[in-house]
PDB file of N, CA, C and O in Angstrom, chain B, residues numbered from 101:
ATOM      1  N   UNK B 101       0.835  -1.176   0.000  1.00  0.00           N
ATOM      2  CA  UNK B 101       0.000   0.000   0.000  1.00  0.00           C
ATOM      3  C   UNK B 101       0.882   1.242   0.000  1.00  0.00           C
ATOM      4  O   UNK B 101       1.835   1.330   0.775  1.00  0.00           O
ATOM      5  N   UNK B 102       0.581   2.160  -0.830  1.00  0.00           N
ATOM      6  CA  UNK B 102       1.404   3.361  -1.008  1.00  0.00           C
ATOM      7  C   UNK B 102       0.807   4.522  -0.228  1.00  0.00           C
ATOM      8  O   UNK B 102      -0.411   4.698  -0.194  1.00  0.00           O
ATOM      9  N   UNK B 103       1.685   5.326   0.409  1.00  0.00           N
ATOM     10  CA  UNK B 103       1.235   6.498   1.155  1.00  0.00           C
ATOM     11  C   UNK B 103       0.897   7.640   0.206  1.00  0.00           C
ATOM     12  O   UNK B 103       1.472   7.727  -0.879  1.00  0.00           O
ATOM     13  N   UNK B 104      -0.021   8.511   0.592  1.00  0.00           N
ATOM     14  CA  UNK B 104      -0.306   9.681  -0.254  1.00  0.00           C
ATOM     15  C   UNK B 104       0.896  10.625  -0.260  1.00  0.00           C
ATOM     16  O   UNK B 104       1.665  10.632   0.701  1.00  0.00           O
ATOM     17  N   UNK B 105       1.078  11.416  -1.311  1.00  0.00           N
ATOM     18  CA  UNK B 105       2.279  12.256  -1.435  1.00  0.00           C
ATOM     19  C   UNK B 105       2.291  13.479  -0.508  1.00  0.00           C
ATOM     20  O   UNK B 105       3.363  14.045  -0.293  1.00  0.00           O
ATOM     21  N   UNK B 106       1.171  13.907   0.042  1.00  0.00           N
ATOM     22  CA  UNK B 106       1.154  15.143   0.823  1.00  0.00           C
ATOM     23  C   UNK B 106       1.889  15.041   2.158  1.00  0.00           C
ATOM     24  O   UNK B 106       2.442  16.057   2.578  1.00  0.00           O
ATOM     25  N   UNK B 107       1.949  13.886   2.879  1.00  0.00           N
ATOM     26  CA  UNK B 107       2.718  13.885   4.137  1.00  0.00           C
ATOM     27  C   UNK B 107       4.214  14.098   3.911  1.00  0.00           C
ATOM     28  O   UNK B 107       4.863  14.805   4.681  1.00  0.00           O
ATOM     29  N   UNK B 108       4.754  13.495   2.871  1.00  0.00           N
ATOM     30  CA  UNK B 108       6.185  13.686   2.612  1.00  0.00           C
ATOM     31  C   UNK B 108       6.465  15.122   2.163  1.00  0.00           C
ATOM     32  O   UNK B 108       7.499  15.690   2.513  1.00  0.00           O
ATOM     33  N   UNK B 109       5.556  15.703   1.395  1.00  0.00           N
ATOM     34  CA  UNK B 109       5.714  17.102   0.998  1.00  0.00           C
ATOM     35  C   UNK B 109       5.629  18.023   2.207  1.00  0.00           C
ATOM     36  O   UNK B 109       6.374  18.998   2.300  1.00  0.00           O
ATOM     37  N   UNK B 110       4.730  17.720   3.126  1.00  0.00           N
ATOM     38  CA  UNK B 110       4.591  18.509   4.343  1.00  0.00           C
ATOM     39  C   UNK B 110       5.862  18.449   5.194  1.00  0.00           C
ATOM     40  O   UNK B 110       6.290  19.465   5.740  1.00  0.00           O
ATOM     41  N   UNK B 111       6.459  17.274   5.306  1.00  0.00           N
ATOM     42  CA  UNK B 111       7.702  17.133   6.067  1.00  0.00           C
ATOM     43  C   UNK B 111       8.821  17.939   5.415  1.00  0.00           C
ATOM     44  O   UNK B 111       9.594  18.587   6.121  1.00  0.00           O
ATOM     45  N   UNK B 112       8.926  17.917   4.117  1.00  0.00           N
ATOM     46  CA  UNK B 112       9.972  18.663   3.410  1.00  0.00           C
ATOM     47  C   UNK B 112       9.784  20.161   3.600  1.00  0.00           C
ATOM     48  O   UNK B 112      10.750  20.881   3.853  1.00  0.00           O
ATOM     49  N   UNK B 113       8.551  20.635   3.479  1.00  0.00           N
ATOM     50  CA  UNK B 113       8.280  22.068   3.633  1.00  0.00           C
ATOM     51  C   UNK B 113       8.559  22.517   5.063  1.00  0.00           C
ATOM     52  O   UNK B 113       9.175  23.563   5.265  1.00  0.00           O
ATOM     53  N   UNK B 114       8.122  21.754   6.049  1.00  0.00           N
ATOM     54  CA  UNK B 114       8.381  22.118   7.448  1.00  0.00           C
ATOM     55  C   UNK B 114       9.872  22.121   7.769  1.00  0.00           C
ATOM     56  O   UNK B 114      10.345  22.990   8.501  1.00  0.00           O
ATOM     57  N   UNK B 115      10.603  21.173   7.239  1.00  0.00           N
ATOM     58  CA  UNK B 115      12.053  21.139   7.443  1.00  0.00           C
ATOM     59  C   UNK B 115      12.712  22.364   6.825  1.00  0.00           C
ATOM     60  O   UNK B 115      13.606  22.958   7.427  1.00  0.00           O
ATOM     61  N   UNK B 116      12.283  22.739   5.642  1.00  0.00           N
ATOM     62  CA  UNK B 116      12.847  23.918   4.986  1.00  0.00           C
ATOM     63  C   UNK B 116      12.531  25.189   5.763  1.00  0.00           C
ATOM     64  O   UNK B 116      13.389  26.062   5.893  1.00  0.00           O
ATOM     65  N   UNK B 117      11.311  25.304   6.281  1.00  0.00           N
ATOM     66  CA  UNK B 117      10.930  26.488   7.053  1.00  0.00           C
ATOM     67  C   UNK B 117      11.737  26.577   8.342  1.00  0.00           C
ATOM     68  O   UNK B 117      12.211  27.656   8.698  1.00  0.00           O
ATOM     69  N   UNK B 118      11.898  25.467   9.040  1.00  0.00           N
ATOM     70  CA  UNK B 118      12.679  25.461  10.280  1.00  0.00           C
ATOM     71  C   UNK B 118      14.137  25.818   9.997  1.00  0.00           C
ATOM     72  O   UNK B 118      14.732  26.596  10.743  1.00  0.00           O
ATOM     73  N   UNK B 119      14.709  25.275   8.955  1.00  0.00           N
ATOM     74  CA  UNK B 119      16.093  25.590   8.594  1.00  0.00           C
ATOM     75  C   UNK B 119      16.236  27.065   8.231  1.00  0.00           C
ATOM     76  O   UNK B 119      17.203  27.710   8.637  1.00  0.00           O
ATOM     77  N   UNK B 120      15.289  27.601   7.474  1.00  0.00           N
ATOM     78  CA  UNK B 120      15.323  29.003   7.074  1.00  0.00           C
ATOM     79  C   UNK B 120      15.234  29.920   8.285  1.00  0.00           C
ATOM     80  O   UNK B 120      16.006  30.873   8.392  1.00  0.00           O
ATOM     81  N   UNK B 121      14.298  29.648   9.208  1.00  0.00           N
ATOM     82  CA  UNK B 121      14.162  30.472  10.410  1.00  0.00           C
ATOM     83  C   UNK B 121      15.384  30.369  11.319  1.00  0.00           C
ATOM     84  O   UNK B 121      15.794  31.359  11.925  1.00  0.00           O
ATOM     85  N   UNK B 122      15.958  29.190  11.415  1.00  0.00           N
ATOM     86  CA  UNK B 122      17.147  29.019  12.249  1.00  0.00           C
ATOM     87  C   UNK B 122      18.322  29.820  11.698  1.00  0.00           C
ATOM     88  O   UNK B 122      19.062  30.425  12.473  1.00  0.00           O
ATOM     89  N   UNK B 123      18.509  29.840  10.394  1.00  0.00           N
ATOM     90  CA  UNK B 123      19.617  30.604   9.822  1.00  0.00           C
ATOM     91  C   UNK B 123      19.394  32.104   9.963  1.00  0.00           C
ATOM     92  O   UNK B 123      20.343  32.853  10.195  1.00  0.00           O
ATOM     93  N   UNK B 124      18.152  32.545   9.825  1.00  0.00           N
ATOM     94  CA  UNK B 124      17.871  33.980   9.981  1.00  0.00           C
ATOM     95  C   UNK B 124      18.095  34.414  11.427  1.00  0.00           C
ATOM     96  O   UNK B 124      18.697  35.461  11.667  1.00  0.00           O
ATOM     97  N   UNK B 125      17.630  33.641  12.376  1.00  0.00           N
ATOM     98  CA  UNK B 125      17.773  34.016  13.782  1.00  0.00           C
ATOM     99  C   UNK B 125      19.215  33.949  14.251  1.00  0.00           C
ATOM    100  O   UNK B 125      19.630  34.766  15.073  1.00  0.00           O
ATOM    101  N   UNK B 126      19.977  33.008  13.756  1.00  0.00           N
ATOM    102  CA  UNK B 126      21.384  32.890  14.176  1.00  0.00           C
ATOM    103  C   UNK B 126      22.245  33.975  13.556  1.00  0.00           C
ATOM    104  O   UNK B 126      23.150  34.490  14.213  1.00  0.00           O
ATOM    105  N   UNK B 127      21.987  34.332  12.312  1.00  0.00           N
ATOM    106  CA  UNK B 127      22.800  35.346  11.647  1.00  0.00           C
ATOM    107  C   UNK B 127      22.344  36.760  11.966  1.00  0.00           C
ATOM    108  O   UNK B 127      23.064  37.712  11.667  1.00  0.00           O
ATOM    109  N   UNK B 128      21.186  36.923  12.557  1.00  0.00           N
ATOM    110  CA  UNK B 128      20.695  38.247  12.921  1.00  0.00           C
ATOM    111  C   UNK B 128      21.467  38.847  14.088  1.00  0.00           C
ATOM    112  O   UNK B 128      21.597  40.068  14.182  1.00  0.00           O
ATOM    113  N   UNK B 129      21.970  38.018  14.962  1.00  0.00           N
ATOM    114  CA  UNK B 129      22.729  38.488  16.125  1.00  0.00           C
ATOM    115  C   UNK B 129      24.213  38.345  15.848  1.00  0.00           C
ATOM    116  O   UNK B 129      24.711  37.241  15.628  1.00  0.00           O
ATOM    117  N   UNK B 130      24.895  39.439  15.860  1.00  0.00           N
ATOM    118  CA  UNK B 130      26.339  39.401  15.659  1.00  0.00           C
ATOM    119  C   UNK B 130      27.031  39.511  17.001  1.00  0.00           C
ATOM    120  O   UNK B 130      26.653  40.314  17.854  1.00  0.00           O
ATOM    121  N   UNK B 131      28.032  38.705  17.166  1.00  0.00           N
ATOM    122  CA  UNK B 131      28.797  38.728  18.404  1.00  0.00           C
ATOM    123  C   UNK B 131      30.097  39.472  18.108  1.00  0.00           C
ATOM    124  O   UNK B 131      30.939  39.003  17.342  1.00  0.00           O
ATOM    125  N   UNK B 132      30.238  40.627  18.723  1.00  0.00           N
ATOM    126  CA  UNK B 132      31.439  41.415  18.526  1.00  0.00           C
ATOM    127  C   UNK B 132      32.434  41.078  19.614  1.00  0.00           C
ATOM    128  O   UNK B 132      32.061  40.938  20.779  1.00  0.00           O
ATOM    129  N   UNK B 133      33.682  40.948  19.248  1.00  0.00           N
ATOM    130  CA  UNK B 133      34.733  40.675  20.213  1.00  0.00           C
ATOM    131  C   UNK B 133      35.359  42.001  20.610  1.00  0.00           C
ATOM    132  O   UNK B 133      36.395  42.399  20.078  1.00  0.00           O
ATOM    133  N   UNK B 134      34.723  42.672  21.543  1.00  0.00           N
ATOM    134  CA  UNK B 134      35.173  43.981  21.996  1.00  0.00           C
ATOM    135  C   UNK B 134      36.218  43.825  23.087  1.00  0.00           C
ATOM    136  O   UNK B 134      36.252  42.802  23.771  1.00  0.00           O
ATOM    137  N   UNK B 135      37.078  44.834  23.258  1.00  0.00           N
ATOM    138  CA  UNK B 135      38.068  44.755  24.325  1.00  0.00           C
ATOM    139  C   UNK B 135      37.403  44.828  25.692  1.00  0.00           C
ATOM    140  O   UNK B 135      36.262  45.270  25.831  1.00  0.00           O
ATOM    141  N   UNK B 136      38.151  44.381  26.697  1.00  0.00           N
ATOM    142  CA  UNK B 136      37.642  44.409  28.061  1.00  0.00           C
ATOM    143  C   UNK B 136      37.501  45.832  28.559  1.00  0.00           C
ATOM    144  O   UNK B 136      38.102  46.762  28.021  1.00  0.00           O
ATOM    145  N   UNK B 137      36.713  45.980  29.574  1.00  0.00           N
ATOM    146  CA  UNK B 137      36.531  47.280  30.185  1.00  0.00           C
ATOM    147  C   UNK B 137      35.545  47.164  31.326  1.00  0.00           C
ATOM    148  O   UNK B 137      34.931  46.114  31.514  1.00  0.00           O
ATOM    149  N   UNK B 138      35.389  48.221  32.083  1.00  0.00           N
ATOM    150  CA  UNK B 138      34.433  48.177  33.184  1.00  0.00           C
ATOM    151  C   UNK B 138      33.001  48.114  32.661  1.00  0.00           C
ATOM    152  O   UNK B 138      32.701  48.619  31.579  1.00  0.00           O
ATOM    153  N   UNK B 139      32.133  47.494  33.435  1.00  0.00           N
ATOM    154  CA  UNK B 139      30.726  47.395  33.045  1.00  0.00           C
ATOM    155  C   UNK B 139      30.072  48.768  33.147  1.00  0.00           C
ATOM    156  O   UNK B 139      30.162  49.416  34.190  1.00  0.00           O
ATOM    157  N   UNK B 140      29.405  49.227  32.066  1.00  0.00           N
ATOM    158  CA  UNK B 140      28.749  50.545  32.122  1.00  0.00           C
ATOM    159  C   UNK B 140      27.414  50.475  32.839  1.00  0.00           C
ATOM    160  O   UNK B 140      26.772  49.426  32.882  1.00  0.00           O
ATOM    161  N   UNK B 141      27.007  51.591  33.395  1.00  0.00           N
ATOM    162  CA  UNK B 141      25.684  51.720  33.988  1.00  0.00           C
ATOM    163  C   UNK B 141      24.680  51.928  32.861  1.00  0.00           C
ATOM    164  O   UNK B 141      25.077  52.355  31.777  1.00  0.00           O
ATOM    165  N   UNK B 142      23.399  51.645  33.069  1.00  0.00           N
ATOM    166  CA  UNK B 142      22.429  51.701  31.969  1.00  0.00           C
ATOM    167  C   UNK B 142      22.299  53.050  31.275  1.00  0.00           C
ATOM    168  O   UNK B 142      22.229  53.082  30.047  1.00  0.00           O
ATOM    169  N   UNK B 143      22.265  54.146  31.988  1.00  0.00           N
ATOM    170  CA  UNK B 143      22.021  55.431  31.338  1.00  0.00           C
ATOM    171  C   UNK B 143      23.294  56.252  31.219  1.00  0.00           C
ATOM    172  O   UNK B 143      23.524  56.875  30.182  1.00  0.00           O
ATOM    173  N   UNK B 144      24.118  56.272  32.240  1.00  0.00           N
ATOM    174  CA  UNK B 144      25.283  57.157  32.218  1.00  0.00           C
ATOM    175  C   UNK B 144      26.540  56.494  31.676  1.00  0.00           C
ATOM    176  O   UNK B 144      27.549  57.174  31.486  1.00  0.00           O
ATOM    177  N   UNK B 145      26.514  55.206  31.424  1.00  0.00           N
ATOM    178  CA  UNK B 145      27.681  54.528  30.871  1.00  0.00           C
ATOM    179  C   UNK B 145      28.811  54.466  31.882  1.00  0.00           C
ATOM    180  O   UNK B 145      28.603  54.062  33.026  1.00  0.00           O
ATOM    181  N   UNK B 146      30.014  54.867  31.464  1.00  0.00           N
ATOM    182  CA  UNK B 146      31.179  54.864  32.339  1.00  0.00           C
ATOM    183  C   UNK B 146      31.562  56.266  32.802  1.00  0.00           C
ATOM    184  O   UNK B 146      32.674  56.473  33.287  1.00  0.00           O
ATOM    185  N   UNK B 147      30.668  57.214  32.661  1.00  0.00           N
ATOM    186  CA  UNK B 147      30.983  58.585  33.071  1.00  0.00           C
ATOM    187  C   UNK B 147      31.235  58.700  34.572  1.00  0.00           C
ATOM    188  O   UNK B 147      31.913  59.628  35.011  1.00  0.00           O
ATOM    189  N   UNK B 148      30.704  57.778  35.359  1.00  0.00           N
ATOM    190  CA  UNK B 148      30.933  57.832  36.802  1.00  0.00           C
ATOM    191  C   UNK B 148      32.373  57.487  37.163  1.00  0.00           C
ATOM    192  O   UNK B 148      32.805  57.773  38.280  1.00  0.00           O
ATOM    193  N   UNK B 149      33.125  56.882  36.252  1.00  0.00           N
ATOM    194  CA  UNK B 149      34.519  56.519  36.527  1.00  0.00           C
ATOM    195  C   UNK B 149      35.495  57.630  36.182  1.00  0.00           C
ATOM    196  O   UNK B 149      36.665  57.556  36.560  1.00  0.00           O
ATOM    197  N   UNK B 150      35.050  58.646  35.483  1.00  0.00           N
ATOM    198  CA  UNK B 150      35.912  59.758  35.086  1.00  0.00           C
ATOM    199  C   UNK B 150      35.822  60.827  36.167  1.00  0.00           C
ATOM    200  O   UNK B 150      34.745  61.354  36.443  1.00  0.00           O
ATOM    201  N   UNK B 151      36.946  61.139  36.769  1.00  0.00           N
ATOM    202  CA  UNK B 151      36.969  62.113  37.854  1.00  0.00           C
ATOM    203  C   UNK B 151      37.274  63.514  37.355  1.00  0.00           C
ATOM    204  O   UNK B 151      37.004  63.856  36.204  1.00  0.00           O
ATOM    205  N   UNK B 152      37.839  64.314  38.242  1.00  0.00           N
ATOM    206  CA  UNK B 152      38.162  65.711  37.903  1.00  0.00           C
ATOM    207  C   UNK B 152      39.315  65.789  36.909  1.00  0.00           C
ATOM    208  O   UNK B 152      39.393  66.723  36.111  1.00  0.00           O
ATOM    209  N   UNK B 153      40.210  64.800  36.961  1.00  0.00           N
ATOM    210  CA  UNK B 153      41.331  64.739  36.020  1.00  0.00           C
ATOM    211  C   UNK B 153      41.130  63.521  35.109  1.00  0.00           C
ATOM    212  O   UNK B 153      41.536  62.412  35.459  1.00  0.00           O
ATOM    213  N   UNK B 154      40.506  63.723  33.949  1.00  0.00           N
ATOM    214  CA  UNK B 154      40.153  62.580  33.098  1.00  0.00           C
ATOM    215  C   UNK B 154      41.359  61.769  32.620  1.00  0.00           C
ATOM    216  O   UNK B 154      41.270  60.547  32.501  1.00  0.00           O
ATOM    217  N   UNK B 155      42.488  62.438  32.343  1.00  0.00           N
ATOM    218  CA  UNK B 155      43.644  61.702  31.846  1.00  0.00           C
ATOM    219  C   UNK B 155      44.186  60.756  32.912  1.00  0.00           C
ATOM    220  O   UNK B 155      44.665  59.672  32.580  1.00  0.00           O
ATOM    221  N   UNK B 156      44.121  61.138  34.172  1.00  0.00           N
ATOM    222  CA  UNK B 156      44.579  60.244  35.240  1.00  0.00           C
ATOM    223  C   UNK B 156      43.579  59.109  35.474  1.00  0.00           C
ATOM    224  O   UNK B 156      43.974  57.976  35.749  1.00  0.00           O
ATOM    225  N   UNK B 157      42.302  59.414  35.364  1.00  0.00           N
ATOM    226  CA  UNK B 157      41.291  58.365  35.533  1.00  0.00           C
ATOM    227  C   UNK B 157      41.417  57.304  34.447  1.00  0.00           C
ATOM    228  O   UNK B 157      41.337  56.108  34.728  1.00  0.00           O
ATOM    229  N   UNK B 158      41.611  57.741  33.216  1.00  0.00           N
ATOM    230  CA  UNK B 158      41.768  56.792  32.111  1.00  0.00           C
ATOM    231  C   UNK B 158      43.059  56.010  32.255  1.00  0.00           C
ATOM    232  O   UNK B 158      43.108  54.833  31.900  1.00  0.00           O
ATOM    233  N   UNK B 159      44.113  56.646  32.771  1.00  0.00           N
ATOM    234  CA  UNK B 159      45.369  55.934  33.008  1.00  0.00           C
ATOM    235  C   UNK B 159      45.184  54.847  34.071  1.00  0.00           C
ATOM    236  O   UNK B 159      45.718  53.749  33.916  1.00  0.00           O
ATOM    237  N   UNK B 160      44.453  55.124  35.129  1.00  0.00           N
ATOM    238  CA  UNK B 160      44.186  54.121  36.164  1.00  0.00           C
ATOM    239  C   UNK B 160      43.360  52.962  35.594  1.00  0.00           C
ATOM    240  O   UNK B 160      43.613  51.799  35.906  1.00  0.00           O
ATOM    241  N   UNK B 161      42.378  53.289  34.761  1.00  0.00           N
ATOM    242  CA  UNK B 161      41.593  52.226  34.133  1.00  0.00           C
ATOM    243  C   UNK B 161      42.441  51.372  33.199  1.00  0.00           C
ATOM    244  O   UNK B 161      42.250  50.158  33.124  1.00  0.00           O
ATOM    245  N   UNK B 162      43.381  51.999  32.483  1.00  0.00           N
ATOM    246  CA  UNK B 162      44.239  51.226  31.579  1.00  0.00           C
ATOM    247  C   UNK B 162      45.208  50.351  32.356  1.00  0.00           C
ATOM    248  O   UNK B 162      45.596  49.288  31.870  1.00  0.00           O
ATOM    249  N   UNK B 163      45.607  50.769  33.547  1.00  0.00           N
ATOM    250  CA  UNK B 163      46.465  49.910  34.372  1.00  0.00           C
ATOM    251  C   UNK B 163      45.669  48.697  34.868  1.00  0.00           C
ATOM    252  O   UNK B 163      46.226  47.611  35.024  1.00  0.00           O
ATOM    253  N   UNK B 164      44.384  48.882  35.113  1.00  0.00           N
ATOM    254  CA  UNK B 164      43.555  47.783  35.618  1.00  0.00           C
ATOM    255  C   UNK B 164      43.124  46.830  34.506  1.00  0.00           C
ATOM    256  O   UNK B 164      43.158  45.614  34.699  1.00  0.00           O
ATOM    257  N   UNK B 165      42.717  47.355  33.341  1.00  0.00           N
ATOM    258  CA  UNK B 165      42.141  46.523  32.288  1.00  0.00           C
ATOM    259  C   UNK B 165      43.069  46.270  31.107  1.00  0.00           C
ATOM    260  O   UNK B 165      42.731  45.468  30.236  1.00  0.00           O
ATOM    261  N   UNK B 166      44.214  46.918  31.049  1.00  0.00           N
ATOM    262  CA  UNK B 166      45.137  46.713  29.947  1.00  0.00           C
ATOM    263  C   UNK B 166      45.208  47.940  29.056  1.00  0.00           C
ATOM    264  O   UNK B 166      44.456  48.897  29.242  1.00  0.00           O
ATOM    265  N   UNK B 167      46.124  47.910  28.079  1.00  0.00           N
ATOM    266  CA  UNK B 167      46.328  49.100  27.245  1.00  0.00           C
ATOM    267  C   UNK B 167      45.175  49.378  26.276  1.00  0.00           C
ATOM    268  O   UNK B 167      45.034  50.506  25.802  1.00  0.00           O
ATOM    269  N   UNK B 168      44.359  48.386  25.978  1.00  0.00           N
ATOM    270  CA  UNK B 168      43.237  48.564  25.062  1.00  0.00           C
ATOM    271  C   UNK B 168      41.957  48.256  25.824  1.00  0.00           C
ATOM    272  O   UNK B 168      41.701  47.103  26.173  1.00  0.00           O
ATOM    273  N   UNK B 169      41.142  49.295  26.085  1.00  0.00           N
ATOM    274  CA  UNK B 169      39.911  49.116  26.838  1.00  0.00           C
ATOM    275  C   UNK B 169      38.760  49.757  26.080  1.00  0.00           C
ATOM    276  O   UNK B 169      38.963  50.544  25.155  1.00  0.00           O
ATOM    277  N   UNK B 170      37.558  49.408  26.488  1.00  0.00           N
ATOM    278  CA  UNK B 170      36.371  50.013  25.892  1.00  0.00           C
ATOM    279  C   UNK B 170      35.630  50.767  26.975  1.00  0.00           C
ATOM    280  O   UNK B 170      35.244  50.190  27.992  1.00  0.00           O
ATOM    281  N   UNK B 171      35.430  52.057  26.756  1.00  0.00           N
ATOM    282  CA  UNK B 171      34.650  52.886  27.654  1.00  0.00           C
ATOM    283  C   UNK B 171      33.415  53.365  26.902  1.00  0.00           C
ATOM    284  O   UNK B 171      33.483  53.705  25.721  1.00  0.00           O
ATOM    285  N   UNK B 172      32.311  53.387  27.589  1.00  0.00           N
ATOM    286  CA  UNK B 172      31.071  53.858  26.977  1.00  0.00           C
ATOM    287  C   UNK B 172      30.700  55.170  27.646  1.00  0.00           C
ATOM    288  O   UNK B 172      30.202  55.189  28.772  1.00  0.00           O
ATOM    289  N   UNK B 173      30.947  56.263  26.943  1.00  0.00           N
ATOM    290  CA  UNK B 173      30.666  57.599  27.471  1.00  0.00           C
ATOM    291  C   UNK B 173      29.402  58.116  26.809  1.00  0.00           C
ATOM    292  O   UNK B 173      29.455  58.701  25.727  1.00  0.00           O
ATOM    293  N   UNK B 174      28.284  57.905  27.448  1.00  0.00           N
ATOM    294  CA  UNK B 174      26.977  58.242  26.856  1.00  0.00           C
ATOM    295  C   UNK B 174      26.612  59.655  27.220  1.00  0.00           C
ATOM    296  O   UNK B 174      25.552  60.140  26.826  1.00  0.00           O
TER     297      UNK B 174
END
């Protein structure tokens, strides 16, 4: 006894849709490899770490996190 053709077609279409959605969702999010740095606050970023002498504050941060850091000054 032979099966009707629509179940196999349905399986192929569902597999294609799942594969298509998986590739779109995975490629939609890019993971950037940013340098280390202090965690920013939600609204003010890292402005709370900059004192009266910004060059000295940034120098202290570079001693803690390395010569290449990421600061978010919002």
